[in-house]
C-alpha positions as CSV (number, residue, x, y, z in Angstrom):
1,M,0.0,0.0,0.0
2,G,1.4,3.4,-1.0
3,S,0.7,6.8,0.4
4,P,-2.9,8.2,-0.1
5,N,-3.6,10.0,-3.3
6,P,-3.4,13.8,-2.6
7,N,-6.1,14.4,-5.1
8,N,-8.5,12.1,-3.3
9,K,-7.7,13.8,0.1
10,R,-8.3,17.2,-1.4
11,R,-11.6,16.2,-2.9
12,R,-12.7,14.7,0.4
13,R,-11.7,17.8,2.2
14,E,-13.6,20.0,-0.3
15,S,-16.6,17.8,-0.1
16,L,-16.6,18.0,3.7
17,M,-16.2,21.8,3.6
18,E,-19.1,22.0,1.2
19,L,-21.3,20.0,3.5
20,K,-20.3,22.0,6.5
21,N,-21.2,25.3,4.6
22,K,-24.6,23.9,3.6
23,L,-25.3,22.8,7.2
24,A,-24.3,26.2,8.5
25,K,-27.1,27.7,6.5
26,V,-29.7,25.4,8.0
27,P,-31.4,26.8,11.1
28,R,-30.5,25.0,14.3
29,E,-34.1,23.8,14.8
30,E,-33.9,22.0,11.4
31,Q,-30.5,20.6,12.2
32,T,-32.0,19.0,15.3
33,R,-34.8,17.5,13.2
34,M,-32.4,16.1,10.7
35,S,-30.4,14.5,13.5
36,N,-33.5,12.5,14.4
37,W,-33.8,10.9,10.9
38,I,-33.8,7.2,10.8
39,P,-30.9,5.8,8.8
40,D,-32.0,4.5,5.3
41,D,-30.4,1.1,5.7
42,L,-32.5,0.3,8.8
43,I,-35.8,0.5,7.0
44,K,-36.9,-1.9,4.3
45,Y,-40.7,-1.2,4.3
46,C,-42.7,2.0,4.3
47,Q,-43.5,2.9,7.9
48,E,-47.0,4.0,6.9
49,C,-48.4,1.5,4.4
50,K,-45.8,-1.4,5.0
51,R,-45.0,-1.8,1.3
52,K,-41.5,-3.0,0.6
53,F,-39.1,-0.4,-0.9
54,T,-37.6,-1.2,-4.3
55,Q,-35.7,0.7,-6.9
56,L,-39.1,2.0,-8.1
57,K,-40.7,2.5,-4.7
58,R,-38.2,5.0,-3.2
59,K,-37.7,6.1,0.4
60,H,-38.8,9.6,1.5
61,H,-37.7,11.1,4.9
62,C,-40.3,13.0,6.9
63,R,-38.5,16.2,7.8
64,E,-40.7,16.7,10.8
65,C,-40.4,13.3,12.6
66,G,-37.7,11.5,10.7
67,R,-39.8,8.5,9.7
68,I,-39.3,6.9,6.2
69,V,-42.3,6.5,4.0
70,C,-42.9,5.8,0.3
71,G,-43.7,8.5,-2.3
72,T,-47.4,7.6,-2.2
73,C,-47.6,8.0,1.5
74,S,-45.4,11.1,1.6
75,S,-48.0,12.8,-0.7
76,N,-50.5,12.4,2.1
77,F,-48.5,14.6,4.5
78,N,-48.1,18.4,4.8
79,Y,-44.7,20.1,4.3
80,A,-42.8,20.7,7.5
81,S,-42.4,24.3,8.4
82,G,-39.5,25.9,6.5
83,F,-39.5,23.3,3.7
84,S,-41.1,23.0,0.4
85,D,-40.9,20.8,-2.7
């Protein structure tokens, strides 16, 4: 194994800085909500209708409570304050 590629390190650092800058623009209240999101890999079925997620039936995070629902179920909810489509 050789030394790490400097270009990869630079890209990672730039990517992290970009994410940090985006997060800095998000109000603290919304940061708290996002920290309550359930990780995608833990959920295999819509938490509302119980249908299995597939490549066509995608996961949608509720920005208010952090639950993961399918697109059909997410259209049944209102937008969280401060967010829009």
